[in-house]
FISE-280748 format. One record per residue (C-alpha): residue in three letters; chain; x negated, y negated, z. Coordinates in steps of 0.2 Angstrom, whole numbers, plus 5000, padded with zeros to 4 digits. Each point is the difference from the previous one (the first is absolute). Layout:
% FISE-280748
+------+-------+------+------+------+
! rest ! kette !    x !    y !    z !
+------+-------+------+------+------+
!  ALA !     A !    X !    Y !    Z !
...
+------+-------+------+------+------+
***
This chain:
% FISE-280748
+------+-------+------+------+------+
! rest ! kette !    x !    y !    z !
+------+-------+------+------+------+
!  MET !     A ! 4528 ! 4485 ! 5735 !
!  ARG !     A ! 4992 ! 4987 ! 4989 !
!  THR !     A ! 4990 ! 5004 ! 4984 !
!  GLN !     A ! 4997 ! 4991 ! 4983 !
!  VAL !     A ! 5010 ! 5012 ! 4989 !
!  CYS !     A ! 5014 ! 5011 ! 5005 !
!  ILE !     A ! 5003 ! 5014 ! 4987 !
!  ILE !     A ! 5018 ! 5007 ! 4999 !
!  GLY !     A ! 4998 ! 5018 ! 4995 !
!  ALA !     A ! 4985 ! 5013 ! 5003 !
!  GLY !     A ! 5002 ! 5010 ! 4984 !
!  PRO !     A ! 4986 ! 5000 ! 4987 !
!  ALA !     A ! 5003 ! 4982 ! 4995 !
!  GLY !     A ! 5000 ! 4993 ! 5018 !
!  LEU !     A ! 4985 ! 5010 ! 5006 !
!  LEU !     A ! 4990 ! 4996 ! 4984 !
!  LEU !     A ! 5003 ! 4982 ! 5003 !
!  GLY !     A ! 4996 ! 5001 ! 5018 !
!  HIS !     A ! 4983 ! 5009 ! 4996 !
!  LEU !     A ! 4996 ! 4986 ! 4988 !
!  LEU !     A ! 5004 ! 4986 ! 5012 !
!  ARG !     A ! 4990 ! 5009 ! 5014 !
!  ALA !     A ! 4985 ! 5002 ! 4988 !
!  GLU !     A ! 5000 ! 4981 ! 4999 !
!  GLY !     A ! 5002 ! 4997 ! 5019 !
!  ILE !     A ! 5018 ! 4995 ! 4999 !
!  GLU !     A ! 5011 ! 5005 ! 5015 !
!  CYS !     A ! 5015 ! 5010 ! 4995 !
!  VAL !     A ! 5012 ! 5013 ! 5007 !
!  ALA !     A ! 5012 ! 5011 ! 4990 !
!  ILE !     A ! 5018 ! 5004 ! 5006 !
!  GLU !     A ! 5008 ! 5016 ! 4994 !
!  ARG !     A ! 5018 ! 5006 ! 5003 !
!  GLN !     A ! 4996 ! 5018 ! 4997 !
!  THR !     A ! 4988 ! 5012 ! 5010 !
!  PRO !     A ! 4983 ! 5004 ! 4993 !
!  ASP !     A ! 5005 ! 5018 ! 4995 !
!  HIS !     A ! 5015 ! 4993 ! 4990 !
!  VAL !     A ! 4988 ! 4987 ! 4991 !
!  GLN !     A ! 4988 ! 5014 ! 4996 !
!  GLY !     A ! 5013 ! 5012 ! 4994 !
!  ARG !     A ! 5008 ! 4990 ! 4987 !
!  ILE !     A ! 4999 ! 5008 ! 4983 !
!  ARG !     A ! 4996 ! 4986 ! 4987 !
!  ALA !     A ! 4989 ! 4996 ! 4985 !
!  GLY !     A ! 4984 ! 5008 ! 4996 !
!  VAL !     A ! 4992 ! 4991 ! 4985 !
!  LEU !     A ! 4988 ! 4986 ! 5005 !
!  GLU !     A ! 4995 ! 4986 ! 4989 !
!  ARG !     A ! 4982 ! 4993 ! 5001 !
!  ILE !     A ! 5006 ! 4985 ! 5011 !
!  THR !     A ! 5006 ! 5013 ! 5014 !
!  VAL !     A ! 4984 ! 5010 ! 4998 !
!  ASN !     A ! 4989 ! 4985 ! 5001 !
!  LEU !     A ! 5008 ! 4993 ! 5016 !
!  MET !     A ! 4997 ! 5017 ! 5008 !
!  GLU !     A ! 4982 ! 5000 ! 4994 !
!  ARG !     A ! 4998 ! 4982 ! 5006 !
!  LEU !     A ! 5006 ! 5005 ! 5018 !
!  GLY !     A ! 4989 ! 5016 ! 5000 !
!  LEU !     A ! 5015 ! 5011 ! 5001 !
!  ASP !     A ! 4998 ! 5009 ! 4984 !
!  ALA !     A ! 4990 ! 5016 ! 5005 !
!  ARG !     A ! 5014 ! 5012 ! 5002 !
!  MET !     A ! 5009 ! 4992 ! 4985 !
!  LYS !     A ! 4984 ! 5003 ! 4989 !
!  ASP !     A ! 4998 ! 5018 ! 5007 !
!  GLU !     A ! 5018 ! 5006 ! 4998 !
!  GLY !     A ! 5008 ! 4988 ! 4987 !
!  LEU !     A ! 5001 ! 5004 ! 4981 !
!  TRP !     A ! 4993 ! 4988 ! 4987 !
!  GLU !     A ! 5012 ! 5000 ! 4985 !
!  ALA !     A ! 4993 ! 4994 ! 4984 !
!  GLY !     A ! 5016 ! 5002 ! 4990 !
!  PHE !     A ! 5019 ! 5004 ! 5001 !
!  ASN !     A ! 5013 ! 5006 ! 4988 !
!  LEU !     A ! 5017 ! 4995 ! 4992 !
!  ALA !     A ! 5010 ! 5015 ! 4994 !
!  ASP !     A ! 5014 ! 4998 ! 4987 !
!  GLY !     A ! 5007 ! 5018 ! 5000 !
!  GLU !     A ! 4988 ! 5006 ! 4987 !
!  ARG !     A ! 4983 ! 4994 ! 5004 !
!  LEU !     A ! 4989 ! 4992 ! 5013 !
!  ILE !     A ! 4993 ! 4983 ! 4996 !
!  ARG !     A ! 4984 ! 4998 ! 5010 !
!  LEU !     A ! 4995 ! 4983 ! 5005 !
!  ASP !     A ! 4981 ! 5000 ! 5004 !
!  LEU !     A ! 4997 ! 4987 ! 5013 !
!  GLU !     A ! 4982 ! 5000 ! 4999 !
!  ASP !     A ! 4998 ! 4999 ! 4981 !
!  LEU !     A ! 5014 ! 4987 ! 4998 !
!  VAL !     A ! 4996 ! 4988 ! 5015 !
!  GLY !     A ! 4985 ! 5008 ! 5009 !
!  GLY !     A ! 5010 ! 5003 ! 5016 !
!  ARG !     A ! 5007 ! 5014 ! 5010 !
!  VAL !     A ! 5013 ! 5002 ! 5014 !
!  MET !     A ! 4998 ! 5009 ! 5016 !
!  VAL !     A ! 5013 ! 5014 ! 5006 !
!  TYR !     A ! 5001 ! 4998 ! 5019 !
!  GLY !     A ! 5016 ! 5000 ! 5010 !
!  GLN !     A ! 5006 ! 4985 ! 5009 !
!  THR !     A ! 5002 ! 5011 ! 5015 !
!  GLU !     A ! 4981 ! 5002 ! 4999 !
!  ILE !     A ! 4997 ! 4982 ! 4998 !
!  ALA !     A ! 5010 ! 4997 ! 5016 !
!  ARG !     A ! 4991 ! 5013 ! 5010 !
!  ASP !     A ! 4983 ! 4992 ! 4995 !
!  LEU !     A ! 5005 ! 4983 ! 5005 !
!  MET !     A ! 5009 ! 5006 ! 5016 !
!  GLU !     A ! 4985 ! 5010 ! 5006 !
!  ALA !     A ! 4988 ! 4985 ! 4998 !
!  ALA !     A ! 5011 ! 4987 ! 5008 !
!  GLU !     A ! 4994 ! 5001 ! 5018 !
!  SER !     A ! 4982 ! 5001 ! 4996 !
!  ARG !     A ! 5001 ! 4984 ! 4989 !
!  GLY !     A ! 5011 ! 4990 ! 5013 !
!  LEU !     A ! 5016 ! 5001 ! 4991 !
!  GLU !     A ! 5014 ! 5001 ! 5012 !
!  ALA !     A ! 5016 ! 5009 ! 4993 !
!  ILE !     A ! 5016 ! 5000 ! 5011 !
!  TYR !     A ! 5011 ! 5015 ! 4996 !
!  SER !     A ! 5018 ! 5003 ! 5004 !
!  ALA !     A ! 5003 ! 4981 ! 5001 !
!  ALA !     A ! 5019 ! 4998 ! 4998 !
!  ASP !     A ! 5011 ! 4986 ! 4995 !
!  ALA !     A ! 4986 ! 4989 ! 4993 !
!  ALA !     A ! 5005 ! 4982 ! 4997 !
!  LEU !     A ! 4991 ! 4985 ! 4992 !
!  HIS !     A ! 5002 ! 4983 ! 5007 !
!  ALA !     A ! 4995 ! 4982 ! 4995 !
!  ILE !     A ! 4992 ! 5006 ! 4984 !
!  GLU !     A ! 5002 ! 4982 ! 4992 !
!  SER !     A ! 4988 ! 4993 ! 5014 !
!  ASP !     A ! 4982 ! 5002 ! 5004 !
!  ALA !     A ! 5004 ! 5010 ! 5015 !
!  PRO !     A ! 5010 ! 5015 ! 4995 !
!  TYR !     A ! 5003 ! 5015 ! 5011 !
!  VAL !     A ! 5007 ! 5018 ! 5000 !
!  THR !     A ! 5010 ! 5008 ! 5013 !
!  TYR !     A ! 5003 ! 5019 ! 5002 !
!  ARG !     A ! 5006 ! 5013 ! 5012 !
!  LYS !     A ! 4989 ! 5015 ! 5007 !
!  ASP !     A ! 5002 ! 5011 ! 5015 !
!  GLY !     A ! 5016 ! 4990 ! 5004 !
!  LYS !     A ! 4991 ! 4983 ! 5001 !
!  GLU !     A ! 5000 ! 4986 ! 4989 !
!  HIS !     A ! 4983 ! 4994 ! 4994 !
!  ARG !     A ! 4994 ! 4984 ! 4990 !
!  VAL !     A ! 4986 ! 4997 ! 4989 !
!  ASP !     A ! 4995 ! 4982 ! 4996 !
!  CYS !     A ! 4989 ! 4997 ! 4985 !
!  ARG !     A ! 4996 ! 4988 ! 4986 !
!  PHE !     A ! 5006 ! 5011 ! 4986 !
!  ILE !     A ! 5011 ! 5015 ! 4998 !
!  VAL !     A ! 4998 ! 5012 ! 4985 !
!  GLY !     A ! 5015 ! 5011 ! 4996 !
!  CYS !     A ! 4994 ! 5018 ! 4994 !
!  ASP !     A ! 5016 ! 5008 ! 5007 !
!  GLY !     A ! 5007 ! 5007 ! 4984 !
!  PHE !     A ! 5017 ! 4996 ! 4991 !
!  HIS !     A ! 5011 ! 5002 ! 5015 !
!  GLY !     A ! 4989 ! 4991 ! 5013 !
!  PRO !     A ! 5004 ! 4984 ! 5008 !
!  SER !     A ! 4987 ! 4989 ! 4992 !
!  ARG !     A ! 5008 ! 4996 ! 4984 !
!  ARG !     A ! 5017 ! 4997 ! 5008 !
!  ALA !     A ! 4992 ! 4986 ! 5011 !
!  ILE !     A ! 4998 ! 4989 ! 4985 !
!  PRO !     A ! 5015 ! 4989 ! 4997 !
!  ALA !     A ! 5011 ! 5005 ! 4985 !
!  GLY !     A ! 4999 ! 4983 ! 4993 !
!  ALA !     A ! 4981 ! 5000 ! 5000 !
!  ALA !     A ! 4998 ! 5016 ! 4989 !
!  ARG !     A ! 5006 ! 5009 ! 4984 !
!  GLU !     A ! 5002 ! 5018 ! 4997 !
!  TYR !     A ! 4999 ! 5010 ! 4984 !
!  SER !     A ! 5007 ! 5018 ! 5000 !
!  ARG !     A ! 5004 ! 5015 ! 4989 !
!  GLU !     A ! 5008 ! 5016 ! 5006 !
!  TYR !     A ! 4997 ! 5016 ! 4990 !
!  PRO !     A ! 5014 ! 5012 ! 4997 !
!  PHE !     A ! 4989 ! 5015 ! 5006 !
!  GLY !     A ! 4988 ! 5005 ! 5013 !
!  TRP !     A ! 4984 ! 5011 ! 5001 !
!  LEU !     A ! 5002 ! 5017 ! 5008 !
!  GLY !     A ! 4983 ! 5005 ! 5006 !
!  ILE !     A ! 4993 ! 5016 ! 5006 !
!  LEU !     A ! 4983 ! 5002 ! 5009 !
!  ALA !     A ! 4992 ! 5017 ! 5001 !
!  ASP !     A ! 4984 ! 5008 ! 5004 !
!  VAL !     A ! 4997 ! 5007 ! 4983 !
!  PRO !     A ! 4987 ! 4995 ! 4987 !
!  PRO !     A ! 5005 ! 4987 ! 4987 !
!  CYS !     A ! 5006 ! 5006 ! 4983 !
!  HIS !     A ! 4988 ! 4988 ! 4991 !
!  PRO !     A ! 4984 ! 4992 ! 5005 !
!  GLU !     A ! 5008 ! 4983 ! 4996 !
!  LEU !     A ! 5017 ! 4991 ! 5003 !
!  ILE !     A ! 5013 ! 5004 ! 4987 !
!  TYR !     A ! 5015 ! 4988 ! 4998 !
!  ALA !     A ! 5013 ! 5009 ! 4990 !
!  ASN !     A ! 5015 ! 4994 ! 4990 !
!  HIS !     A ! 5011 ! 5015 ! 4996 !
!  GLN !     A ! 5018 ! 5001 ! 4994 !
!  ARG !     A ! 5005 ! 5006 ! 5017 !
!  GLY !     A ! 4992 ! 4985 ! 5009 !
!  PHE !     A ! 4983 ! 4994 ! 5007 !
!  ALA !     A ! 4987 ! 5010 ! 5009 !
!  LEU !     A ! 4984 ! 4997 ! 5008 !
!  ALA !     A ! 4986 ! 5012 ! 5004 !
!  SER !     A ! 4987 ! 4993 ! 5012 !
!  MET !     A ! 4989 ! 5006 ! 5014 !
!  ARG !     A ! 4993 ! 4995 ! 5017 !
!  SER !     A ! 4986 ! 5012 ! 4999 !
!  ARG !     A ! 4994 ! 5015 ! 4991 !
!  THR !     A ! 5011 ! 5011 ! 5011 !
!  ARG !     A ! 5015 ! 4988 ! 5003 !
!  SER !     A ! 5012 ! 4995 ! 4986 !
!  ARG !     A ! 5013 ! 4986 ! 4999 !
!  TYR !     A ! 5014 ! 5002 ! 4987 !
!  TYR !     A ! 5015 ! 4989 ! 4996 !
!  ILE !     A ! 5015 ! 5000 ! 4989 !
!  ASP !     A ! 5013 ! 4986 ! 4998 !
!  VAL !     A ! 5018 ! 5004 ! 5006 !
!  PRO !     A ! 5016 ! 4990 ! 5001 !
!  LEU !     A ! 5002 ! 4990 ! 5016 !
!  THR !     A ! 5015 ! 5011 ! 5004 !
!  GLU !     A ! 4989 ! 5016 ! 5002 !
!  ARG !     A ! 4995 ! 5006 ! 5017 !
!  VAL !     A ! 4984 ! 5010 ! 5005 !
!  ALA !     A ! 5011 ! 5014 ! 5007 !
!  GLU !     A ! 5006 ! 5003 ! 4982 !
!  TRP !     A ! 4982 ! 5003 ! 4994 !
!  PRO !     A ! 4993 ! 5016 ! 5008 !
!  ASP !     A ! 4981 ! 5003 ! 4996 !
!  GLU !     A ! 5003 ! 5012 ! 4986 !
!  ARG !     A ! 5012 ! 4989 ! 4991 !
!  LEU !     A ! 4988 ! 4986 ! 5001 !
!  TRP !     A ! 4985 ! 5010 ! 4994 !
!  ASP !     A ! 5011 ! 5007 ! 4985 !
!  GLU !     A ! 5005 ! 4982 ! 4995 !
!  LEU !     A ! 4982 ! 4994 ! 5001 !
!  ALA !     A ! 4994 ! 5014 ! 4989 !
!  ILE !     A ! 5012 ! 4995 ! 4987 !
!  ARG !     A ! 4997 ! 4981 ! 5001 !
!  LEU !     A ! 4981 ! 5001 ! 5000 !
!  GLY !     A ! 5000 ! 5010 ! 4984 !
!  PRO !     A ! 4995 ! 5018 ! 4996 !
!  ASP !     A ! 4981 ! 4998 ! 5003 !
!  ALA !     A ! 5000 ! 4991 ! 5016 !
!  GLY !     A ! 5016 ! 5008 ! 5006 !
!  ALA !     A ! 4992 ! 5017 ! 4998 !
!  ARG !     A ! 4985 ! 4995 ! 5011 !
!  ILE !     A ! 5011 ! 4995 ! 5015 !
!  THR !     A ! 4996 ! 5009 ! 5016 !
!  ARG !     A ! 5016 ! 5001 ! 5011 !
!  GLY !     A ! 5000 ! 4999 ! 5018 !
!  PRO !     A ! 5011 ! 4995 ! 5015 !
!  ALA !     A ! 5003 ! 4981 ! 5002 !
!  ILE !     A ! 4990 ! 4991 ! 5014 !
!  GLU !     A ! 5011 ! 4985 ! 4996 !
!  LYS !     A ! 5015 ! 4997 ! 4989 !
!  SER !     A ! 5009 ! 4984 ! 4998 !
!  ILE !     A ! 5009 ! 4988 ! 4988 !
!  ALA !     A ! 4994 ! 4982 ! 4998 !
!  PRO !     A ! 5010 ! 4987 ! 4992 !
!  LEU !     A ! 4992 ! 4989 ! 4987 !
!  ARG !     A ! 5000 ! 4981 ! 5001 !
!  SER !     A ! 4991 ! 4985 ! 4993 !
!  TYR !     A ! 5000 ! 4985 ! 5012 !
!  VAL !     A ! 4990 ! 4984 ! 5002 !
!  PHE !     A ! 5002 ! 4987 ! 5014 !
!  GLU !     A ! 4993 ! 4983 ! 4997 !
!  PRO !     A ! 4991 ! 4991 ! 5008 !
!  MET !     A ! 4988 ! 5012 ! 5010 !
!  ARG !     A ! 4996 ! 4987 ! 5012 !
!  HIS !     A ! 5011 ! 4988 ! 5011 !
!  GLY !     A ! 4993 ! 4989 ! 5013 !
!  SER !     A ! 4989 ! 5011 ! 5011 !
!  LEU !     A ! 5006 ! 5016 ! 4993 !
!  LEU !     A ! 4992 ! 5010 ! 4986 !
!  LEU !     A ! 5008 ! 5016 ! 4992 !
!  CYS !     A ! 4991 ! 5015 ! 4993 !
!  GLY !     A ! 5005 ! 5016 ! 4991 !
!  ASP !     A ! 5017 ! 5007 ! 5001 !
!  ALA !     A ! 5006 ! 4985 ! 5011 !
!  ALA !     A ! 4999 ! 4990 ! 4984 !
!  HIS !     A ! 5002 ! 5011 ! 4986 !
!  ILE !     A ! 5005 ! 5018 ! 4994 !
!  VAL !     A ! 4995 ! 5009 ! 4984 !
!  PRO !     A ! 5006 ! 5016 ! 4993 !
!  PRO !     A ! 4987 ! 5014 ! 5004 !
!  THR !     A ! 4997 ! 5002 ! 4981 !
!  GLY !     A ! 4982 ! 4994 ! 4998 !
!  ALA !     A ! 4996 ! 5001 ! 5019 !
!  LYS !     A ! 4999 ! 4982 ! 5004 !
!  GLY !     A ! 5008 ! 4999 ! 5017 !
!  LEU !     A ! 4985 ! 5003 ! 5012 !
!  ASN !     A ! 4988 ! 4992 ! 4988 !
!  LEU !     A ! 5010 ! 4984 ! 4999 !
!  ALA !     A ! 5001 ! 4999 ! 5019 !
!  ALA !     A ! 4981 ! 5002 ! 5000 !
!  SER !     A ! 4998 ! 4985 ! 4988 !
!  ASP !     A ! 5012 ! 4990 ! 5010 !
!  VAL !     A ! 4989 ! 5004 ! 5015 !
!  HIS !     A ! 4984 ! 4995 ! 4991 !
!  TYR !     A ! 5008 ! 4983 ! 4996 !
!  ALA !     A ! 5007 ! 4998 ! 5017 !
!  ALA !     A ! 4983 ! 5004 ! 5009 !
!  GLU !     A ! 4991 ! 4988 ! 4988 !
!  ALA !     A ! 5012 ! 4986 ! 5004 !
!  LEU !     A ! 5000 ! 5003 ! 5019 !
!  THR !     A ! 4981 ! 5001 ! 5000 !
!  GLY !     A ! 4999 ! 4984 ! 4991 !
!  PHE !     A ! 5011 ! 4992 ! 5012 !
!  PHE !     A ! 4992 ! 5006 ! 5016 !
!  GLY !     A ! 4982 ! 5000 ! 4993 !
!  ARG !     A ! 4999 ! 4985 ! 4990 !
!  ASN !     A ! 5016 ! 4990 ! 5005 !
!  ASP !     A ! 5006 ! 5002 ! 4982 !
!  ALA !     A ! 5019 ! 4998 ! 5000 !
!  GLY !     A ! 5000 ! 5000 ! 4981 !
!  ALA !     A ! 4996 ! 5019 ! 5000 !
!  LEU !     A ! 5016 ! 5003 ! 5009 !
!  ALA !     A ! 5010 ! 4988 ! 4989 !
!  GLY !     A ! 4995 ! 5010 ! 4985 !
!  TYR !     A ! 5004 ! 5017 ! 5008 !
!  SER !     A ! 5017 ! 5003 ! 4993 !
!  ALA !     A ! 4996 ! 4995 ! 4982 !
!  ARG !     A ! 4985 ! 5011 ! 4999 !
!  ALA !     A ! 5009 ! 5015 ! 5007 !
!  LEU !     A ! 5016 ! 4998 ! 4990 !
!  SER !     A ! 4990 ! 4998 ! 4984 !
!  ARG !     A ! 4993 ! 5018 ! 5002 !
!  VAL !     A ! 5017 ! 5006 ! 5007 !
!  TRP !     A ! 5010 ! 4995 ! 4985 !
!  LYS !     A ! 4987 ! 5008 ! 4988 !
!  ALA !     A ! 5002 ! 5016 ! 5010 !
!  GLU !     A ! 5019 ! 4999 ! 5000 !
!  ARG !     A ! 4999 ! 4998 ! 4981 !
!  PHE !     A ! 4989 ! 5015 ! 4998 !
!  SER !     A ! 5011 ! 5011 ! 5012 !
!  TRP !     A ! 5016 ! 4994 ! 4991 !
!  SER !     A ! 4993 ! 5004 ! 4983 !
!  LEU !     A ! 4993 ! 5017 ! 5004 !
!  THR !     A ! 5017 ! 5005 ! 5009 !
!  ARG !     A ! 5010 ! 4994 ! 4985 !
!  LEU !     A ! 4989 ! 5010 ! 4989 !
!  MET !     A ! 5000 ! 5016 ! 5009 !
!  HIS !     A ! 5018 ! 5001 ! 5007 !
!  ARG !     A ! 5016 ! 5003 ! 4992 !
!  PHE !     A ! 5012 ! 4987 ! 5006 !
!  PRO !     A ! 5019 ! 5005 ! 5001 !
!  GLU !     A ! 5005 ! 4985 ! 4988 !
!  ASP !     A ! 4987 ! 5005 ! 4987 !
!  GLY !     A ! 5006 ! 5005 ! 4983 !
!  PRO !     A ! 4992 ! 5007 ! 4984 !
!  PHE !     A ! 4992 ! 4983 ! 4997 !
!  GLU !     A ! 4991 ! 4999 ! 5017 !
!  ARG !     A ! 4994 ! 5018 ! 4998 !
!  ALA !     A ! 4993 ! 4996 ! 4983 !
!  MET !     A ! 4991 ! 4985 ! 5007 !
!  GLN !     A ! 4992 ! 5012 ! 5014 !
!  VAL !     A ! 4995 ! 5012 ! 4986 !
!  ALA !     A ! 4992 ! 4986 ! 4990 !
!  GLU !     A ! 4991 ! 4992 ! 5014 !
!  LEU !     A ! 4992 ! 5017 ! 5006 !
!  ASP !     A ! 4995 ! 5004 ! 4982 !
!  TYR !     A ! 4992 ! 4983 ! 4999 !
!  ILE !     A ! 4991 ! 5002 ! 5016 !
!  ALA !     A ! 4994 ! 5017 ! 4994 !
!  GLY !     A ! 4992 ! 4992 ! 4985 !
!  SER !     A ! 4994 ! 4983 ! 5006 !
!  ARG !     A ! 4985 ! 4997 ! 5010 !
!  ALA !     A ! 5005 ! 4982 ! 5003 !
!  ALA !     A ! 5017 ! 5006 ! 5008 !
!  GLN !     A ! 4990 ! 5013 ! 5010 !
!  THR !     A ! 4988 ! 4987 ! 5006 !
!  ALA !     A ! 5014 ! 4988 ! 5006 !
!  ILE !     A ! 5008 ! 5014 ! 5010 !
!  ALA !     A ! 4983 ! 5006 ! 5007 !
!  GLU !     A ! 4995 ! 4983 ! 5006 !
!  ASN !     A ! 5016 ! 4998 ! 5009 !
!  TYR !     A ! 5000 ! 5017 ! 5007 !
!  ILE !     A ! 4983 ! 4998 ! 5008 !
!  GLY !     A ! 5005 ! 4983 ! 5007 !
!  LEU !     A ! 4997 ! 4983 ! 4993 !
!  PRO !     A ! 4986 ! 4989 ! 5008 !
!  VAL !     A ! 5004 ! 4991 ! 5016 !
+------+-------+------+------+------+
***
């Protein structure tokens, strides 16, 4: 098979890029290790920045999102005694959209065939070759046979554990990493949310988050040590802990129900530089990971895809090699700002094991400052809704 762009990974980032390229008449194919059902069934982020909403609007794939999604004009920080509401519309004139990543994947997958985007699923053992040349290619196995895709560019949208990043020689790159001493234990349940807006809570027993996927489906988290196991947290124990950490008002409004999904996700900050090597570009989790605090993961992937689509369109449409040369720097500038915000919000709202009375006093002071400072609230709000691309 021969095409102009081979995309490794057919999750939301890979499919979003594929749709953008096809809209510009660029030939591409997406190769995915998992089955379609597995891709669509992954439970991930649900808060969309303006860049992600804009791209879906640009593609004309926003109808169900606008019908079923929830616009959020604010969110809350809880300090154990009060809710500090950040009014996004008043502070920065923006909103975020609550719409699950699984729904984004579904919208992109259902539109692929009609828009000429080919996605090959259950493609095992994908390997990248000749990425430093102008004629790279990808091999994979499917149905017991080896296949090859020749192309001009490869874009790795295959997540943190995919083969794309590993294809770049170690001497040509630099990695930055921070591992956190806790994970987020999450529960998804078909119950109405306890509050109409998200609540990030800093409690003496630990962090908690109250969020939602719809008016009838809620997503809650608490932080737990990495040694904990899901089996140690039956539903009732988790609901009890959430009611304590979210405080008496929000806790009293929790509606309990059986878990649809329950898991523990470790937290990591990670950046890989550069995001382009030869004929290979990296997007999303293939190049960077942020803690889920601040909901930047999918949105950073969307901004990467935006920059990559612009660069590839410039190359194929205008023979502009300079657009590709600037891809990594443009993407990383936004990535590092999102890493800074995610790190600072994580540090503010979690109790780290090494923290003592001084660190706790700094959290209290910072939350008190945010509560009384419009300038501080504005800085948080502009980062939360997403910095310009």
